[in-house]
C-alpha positions in Angstrom: 48.4 -61.4 156.9 46.9 -60.7 160.3 46.0 -63.6 162.5 42.4 -62.5 162.5 42.3 -62.7 158.7 43.9 -66.1 158.6 41.0 -67.5 160.6 38.7 -67.2 157.6 41.0 -69.2 155.4 41.6 -71.8 158.1 37.8 -72.2 158.5 37.4 -72.9 154.8 40.2 -75.5 154.9 38.6 -77.2 158.0 35.3 -77.2 156.2 36.8 -78.8 153.2 38.4 -81.4 155.4 35.0 -82.6 156.5 34.0 -82.9 152.9 37.0 -85.0 152.3 36.1 -87.2 155.3 32.6 -87.6 153.9 33.9 -88.6 150.5 36.4 -91.0 151.9 33.7 -92.6 154.0 31.4 -92.9 151.0 34.2 -94.6 149.0 34.8 -97.0 151.9 31.1 -97.8 152.2 30.8 -98.7 148.6 34.0 -100.6 148.4 32.9 -102.8 151.3 29.2 -102.6 150.7 26.8 -104.3 153.2 23.2 -103.3 152.8 22.4 -104.5 156.3 24.6 -101.7 157.7 23.1 -98.9 155.7 21.3 -97.3 158.6 24.6 -97.2 160.6 26.4 -95.9 157.6 24.0 -93.0 157.3 24.4 -92.2 161.0 28.2 -92.0 160.6 27.9 -90.0 157.4 25.5 -87.5 159.0 28.2 -86.8 161.7 30.6 -85.7 158.9 27.8 -83.5 157.4 26.9 -82.1 160.8 30.5 -81.2 161.5 30.7 -79.4 158.2 27.6 -77.4 159.1 29.3 -76.4 162.3 32.2 -74.8 160.3 29.7 -73.0 158.1 27.9 -71.5 161.1 31.3 -70.5 162.6 32.1 -68.6 159.4 28.7 -66.9 159.4 29.1 -65.8 163.0 32.6 -64.5 162.3 31.5 -62.5 159.2 28.5 -61.0 161.1 30.9 -59.5 163.7 33.7 -58.5 161.3 34.4 -54.9 160.5 37.0 -55.6 157.7 37.6 -59.0 156.0 40.5 -60.0 153.7 38.2 -60.5 150.7 34.5 -59.5 150.4 32.4 -61.0 153.1 29.8 -62.1 150.6 32.5 -64.1 148.7 33.7 -65.8 151.9 30.1 -66.7 152.8 29.5 -68.0 149.3 32.6 -70.2 149.3 31.7 -71.5 152.8 28.2 -72.4 151.6 29.5 -74.1 148.5 31.9 -76.3 150.5 28.9 -77.2 152.7 27.0 -78.1 149.5 29.8 -80.6 148.7 29.4 -82.4 152.0 25.6 -82.3 151.7 25.7 -83.8 148.2 27.9 -86.7 149.3 25.5 -87.5 152.1 22.7 -87.5 149.6 24.4 -90.2 147.6 24.3 -92.6 150.6 20.8 -91.6 151.4 19.8 -92.7 147.9 21.3 -96.2 148.5 19.1 -96.4 151.7 15.9 -95.0 150.1 16.1 -97.3 147.0 17.2 -100.3 149.1 20.2 -101.0 146.9 21.5 -104.6 147.6 24.6 -104.7 145.5 27.0 -102.1 144.2 28.2 -102.0 140.6 31.9 -101.4 139.8 31.2 -98.0 138.2 29.7 -96.6 141.4 32.9 -97.6 143.4 35.1 -95.9 140.8 32.8 -92.8 140.8 33.1 -92.5 144.6 36.9 -92.8 144.4 36.9 -90.0 141.8 34.8 -87.9 144.2 37.5 -88.3 146.9 40.1 -87.0 144.4 37.9 -84.0 143.6 37.5 -83.2 147.3 41.2 -83.6 148.1 42.1 -81.2 145.3 39.4 -78.8 146.4 40.9 -78.9 149.9 44.4 -78.4 148.5 43.2 -75.4 146.5 41.7 -73.9 149.7 45.0 -74.4 151.5 46.6 -72.3 148.7 43.7 -69.7 148.8 45.4 -67.6 151.4 47.9 -66.7 148.7 45.1 -65.3 146.4 47.2 -62.2 145.6 49.8 -64.5 144.0 47.5 -66.8 142.2 49.5 -68.7 139.7 49.4 -72.0 141.6 45.7 -71.4 142.4 44.9 -71.0 138.7 46.6 -74.3 138.0 44.6 -76.0 140.7 41.3 -74.5 139.6 41.9 -75.7 136.0 42.8 -79.2 137.3 39.6 -79.3 139.4 37.6 -78.5 136.3 39.4 -81.3 134.5 38.5 -83.7 137.3 34.9 -82.7 137.0 35.1 -83.5 133.3 36.5 -86.9 134.1 33.4 -87.5 136.3 31.1 -86.3 133.5 32.6 -89.0 131.2 32.3 -91.6 133.9 28.6 -90.6 134.4 27.9 -91.0 130.7 29.6 -94.4 130.5 28.0 -95.7 133.7 24.6 -94.6 132.6 25.0 -96.3 129.2 25.9 -99.6 131.0 22.8 -99.6 133.2 20.7 -101.9 130.9 23.5 -104.5 131.1 23.9 -104.1 134.9 20.3 -104.1 135.9 17.6 -106.7 135.8 14.5 -104.4 135.7 13.4 -100.9 135.0 13.1 -100.0 138.7 16.8 -100.8 139.3 17.7 -98.6 136.3 15.7 -95.7 137.6 17.3 -96.1 141.1 20.9 -96.2 139.7 20.2 -93.3 137.4 19.3 -91.2 140.4 22.4 -92.4 142.3 24.6 -91.5 139.3 22.9 -88.1 139.1 23.8 -87.5 142.8 27.4 -88.7 142.3 27.8 -86.3 139.3 26.4 -83.5 141.5 29.2 -84.1 144.0 31.8 -83.4 141.3 29.8 -80.3 140.1 29.7 -78.9 143.6 33.4 -79.3 144.0 33.9 -77.4 140.7 31.6 -74.6 142.0 34.0 -74.0 144.9 36.8 -73.6 142.4 34.6 -71.2 140.4 34.0 -69.0 143.5 37.8 -69.0 144.4 38.5 -68.0 140.8 36.0 -65.1 141.1 37.8 -63.8 144.2 41.1 -64.0 142.4 39.8 -62.0 139.5 38.2 -59.4 141.7 41.5 -58.9 143.6 43.9 -59.0 140.7 
């Protein structure tokens, strides 16, 4: 593959790396939660999100100038956007902690954040392999595993939501945590969407 073509795949991997950084930081924040530092946490998280935006803009600029791309430019743009959605969704989780003034973290939220880091790492590994889309056996396996990880997060979402009446003292706390769990589940969904886009490219080029 030409060096110019590899740049697209390298951009996607770099973008996924920023999603991983954001996920790891979220897990770190929740594992060592200190509500007094939430504003500083958000500022750090936004740096990860902003860096991811930069990679998306680089992709858009490269596609705008390209005459020929290794796969359809619309597909590359869609994958780039979906990776950016992952990073955005992770930032939105921490924003919810700030908006709802969450003072303590329940164990299910910490586990959920750790699961999101696993989803993001697998997504990144899949994108490293994406350059070999014409020999897709390993890619297929990773896409299936990413879907499985999303299902694990779905089960965790159901269990965590069911436990809310036991974890919370009042209705407002239940509403706040339900929104946080919705946002955590969305992180897993957005990771799976990246896998779905990669799978679409593989099918179109088989």
